[in-house]
N, C-alpha and C positions, 0 to 999 in steps of 0.2 A: 697457576693451575686453575683456580676458580674462574678467572676471566675466560679461559679457553672453553670451559664447560658452558658458561652462560652464553658465550658467543655462538657456540655450536647449537645450543638449545634455541636461542633467538633465531638463528638462520633457519634451522629445520622447521620450527613452528611457522615461521614466515612463509617458507616454501609450501608447506602443507596447506595452509589456510589462504593462500593468495587467491585461489579460485572462488572461495566462499566470500572473501572480502570484496572482490570485484562484483560478484553476484548480488550481495547485500547492498552494496553502494548503488548499483544499477537499479535494483528494484526499489530502493529507498528514494531515488530521484523520481522514478515513475509515480510512487505513492504520494510524494510531496505535491505533485501537480495533477492528481487524478480529478480534481474538481474543474480544472480549466479545460482539460481534454480527457477523454475516457480511453486511456492507453490499453486497458484490459479488453475492450471490445470495440468493434467498428461496425458501422452501418452497412448492411448488405442489400437491403431492400426497403423501400417505403411504398406502402399500399394505401390508396385513398379508400375511405369507407364512409358510409352514411347509415346511422342507426337512429332509432327512436328511443329517447331517454325519458325516464320518469322524472318526477319532481326531485329536486336536490335532496329533500328530506328522506326520500325513499332509496337513495343510493347508499349502499353499505357494502361490506366485504363480500357477502354472499352474492349480491347483484353483480359486483365487479368480477368475481370468479366465473359466474355463469356467463356473463357477457364475453369474457375471454374465451371460454369454450365455444360459444356461438360463432366467434370470429375465427375459430380454428387454431387458437393458441393453446398448446398443451403443456407449457412449462409452468413452473411454480410462480404464483403471484407473490410479490413483495409488499406492495402497498397501493392504496388508491387515494386520490385527493380531488376535491373540487375547490378551485380557487379562481377568482376573477373571471368567472364564466366558463372556465375550462375544466373538463373532467379528465383526469389522468390516471392511468393504471400502469404500474411498473411490474413487469415480469422478469424472470431471470434473463431471457434472451429477446424480449420484446418490450416496447413502450407503446401505449395507446393514448392518443390525445384526441379529445372530441369537444367541439364547441357545444355548450349546453343549449344554446338557443336554436342553432340550425341542425344539430345532430351530425354535422360533417366533421370528419377528422381523418386521422391516418394511423396506420400501424407501422412502426419502425422495427425492423428485425436486425438483430446483432449476432455476430459470431465472435468467439474468443480470438484475440490476436495471438498468433503462434509465437512462442518463446517469451514474449512480453507478459502474457497472461500467466504462464508458468513461473516466471521470475517474480511476479508480484505475490504469488502464493508464499514465497519465503517469509514475507512480513505478516501474512495473514494466518499461517498454519498454526494450529493449536493442539496437534497430536502430542501425546506424551513423549514419543520418540524424538520429535522435532524440538520440543521444549528442552529435553535433556541434552540433545546435541547442541542446541543454541547456548545452553549454560556452559557446556564444555568449551564452545567457541569463545564465549565471553571471558572465561577464566584464561584461556590461551592468549587472548588479546591483552589481558592484564600482564601475563607473563612476558609476552613479546615487548610490551611497553617497559616493564621493569628491567628486563635483561638489556634492553637497548640503552638504558640510562648509564650503564657501566662500560659500554663499549668504547666511548670516546675517552682517549687518554687525558690525563690531567693537563690543564691549560686553559686558555681563554674561552674555549667552547665546551668545556666539560660540564657534567651535571652539576657539580659543586659550584662552579662560577656562573654559569648561565642557564643551564638546562632546567633547574628547579623553578626559576622565575617564569620561564615560558610555560612550564607545566601548570603552575598556579594560574597564569593568565588563561590557559586553555580550560581550566575548570571554572573560572570566574565568568568568562565570556558567555557560555550557555546559561549560567545562573542569572545573569543580567536579563537575558531574553525571557527566561521563565518568569521572573518577577515583574518585568515591565510589560510584557505582552500577555501574561497569564492572568 
């Protein structure tokens, strides 16, 4: 009788969460490679510019914000840097890159990638609702995993004979990466 209840719970939770599991896996893959390619946004326009820049010591946050406004950029500024002779300003939907010596540069405009941008928000969202929902999801995954351990009948491939060893290996594997790469 217990096996039937666990089997039903396992099945129903699995069906209920399959969409979220796939969404999380998809957005996780995108997040893992966001430094190599910017899956959340893509370039829509590159515009050449030429501006007169002050000395590097005079470039600060206020100057960067004001320059963005002069260039017609109205979205929020994230950061500015001066490195290796290049002045860079990063905005939410634009990047500005200017050569410090010549004043020549470009404005790169971005647009959010449909569906991919929204999927990546699954991993970034910090609203209370989403945190609690994610907690319920995590607990449900634990329940799915534990109920799955008793579904295989006794024998060569049962939890008792083989499954627990693979589960321990599944815990040890990421720990090795945490300690070796961390």
